[in-house]
C-alpha positions as CSV (number, residue, x, y, z in Angstrom):
1,X,-6.4,-10.2,7.1
2,X,-4.6,-12.8,5.4
3,X,-8.2,-15.7,5.0
4,X,-10.2,-14.5,3.5
5,X,-8.5,-12.3,1.1
6,X,-11.0,-9.4,-0.5
7,X,-9.0,-9.8,-3.9
8,X,-11.0,-7.4,-5.9
9,X,-9.6,-4.3,-5.5
10,X,-6.2,-6.0,-6.0
11,X,-7.8,-7.2,-9.6
12,X,-9.4,-3.1,-9.9
13,X,-6.0,-1.7,-9.3
14,X,-4.2,-4.2,-11.9
15,X,-6.7,-3.5,-14.4
16,X,-6.0,0.3,-13.8
17,X,-2.1,0.0,-14.1
18,X,-1.7,-3.5,-16.0
19,X,1.4,-3.7,-13.6
20,X,1.7,-5.9,-10.3
21,X,3.9,-5.7,-7.5
22,X,3.2,-8.2,-5.3
23,X,6.0,-8.4,-1.9
24,X,5.7,-10.5,1.7
25,X,8.3,-11.1,3.9
26,X,8.1,-14.6,3.8
27,X,10.0,-17.5,1.3
28,X,9.9,-16.8,-2.5
29,X,8.3,-20.3,-2.8
30,X,5.1,-21.4,-1.6
31,X,4.2,-18.6,0.2
32,X,0.7,-16.2,0.1
33,X,2.9,-13.3,-2.3
34,X,2.9,-16.8,-4.8
35,X,-1.0,-17.2,-4.2
36,X,-1.6,-13.2,-5.2
37,X,0.6,-13.5,-7.8
38,X,-1.1,-16.7,-9.7
39,X,-4.6,-15.6,-8.9
40,X,-3.6,-11.9,-10.9
41,X,-2.7,-13.8,-13.8
42,X,-5.1,-16.1,-13.7
43,X,-7.8,-13.1,-13.3
44,X,-6.1,-9.9,-14.8
45,X,-3.8,-12.1,-17.8
46,X,-5.4,-9.9,-20.5
47,X,-4.6,-6.3,-18.3
48,X,-0.8,-6.9,-17.6
49,X,1.6,-5.8,-19.9
50,X,4.0,-6.4,-17.8
51,X,4.8,-9.6,-15.4
52,X,3.6,-9.7,-12.1
53,X,6.9,-9.4,-10.1
54,X,7.4,-10.7,-7.1
55,X,10.1,-9.1,-3.8
56,X,9.9,-11.3,-0.6
57,X,12.7,-13.2,0.9
58,X,15.0,-15.6,-0.5
59,X,14.6,-19.4,-1.4
60,X,17.0,-20.2,2.0
61,X,15.8,-21.4,5.3
62,X,15.7,-18.2,7.5
63,X,18.8,-16.7,8.9
64,X,19.8,-16.0,12.4
65,X,18.3,-12.5,13.7
66,X,21.4,-10.9,13.5
67,X,21.7,-10.8,9.6
68,X,17.7,-10.9,8.6
69,X,17.8,-7.5,7.5
70,X,20.2,-9.0,4.9
71,X,17.8,-11.5,3.9
72,X,14.4,-9.7,4.3
73,X,13.2,-7.2,1.3
74,X,14.7,-3.9,0.7
75,X,12.8,-0.5,-0.3
76,X,16.1,-0.8,-2.8
77,X,14.9,-4.0,-4.1
78,X,11.2,-3.0,-4.2
79,X,12.0,0.0,-5.9
80,X,14.2,-2.3,-8.6
81,X,10.7,-4.2,-9.4
82,X,8.6,-1.1,-9.5
83,X,11.4,0.4,-11.8
84,X,11.2,-3.0,-14.2
85,X,7.5,-3.2,-14.5
86,X,6.5,0.2,-15.0
87,X,10.1,-0.1,-18.0
88,X,8.9,-2.9,-19.3
């Protein structure tokens, strides 16, 4: 569930790896992913070795169903963000 969201495992992972990539299907701004990224930055700031990255839908109106696959996060976008976080 998203509420309440158990952030302790997330913080443990970030402290162990020094990195975080948040993936969600909603818009980039004002979503759950933004809240998770903010919480990670707030609670794990000194453990981070790279910026918290978000992979999500674009900040545009939700598209028609026949083209939503172009709007939603893809495996390639997620892997690009992971590569960017590791290479930082």
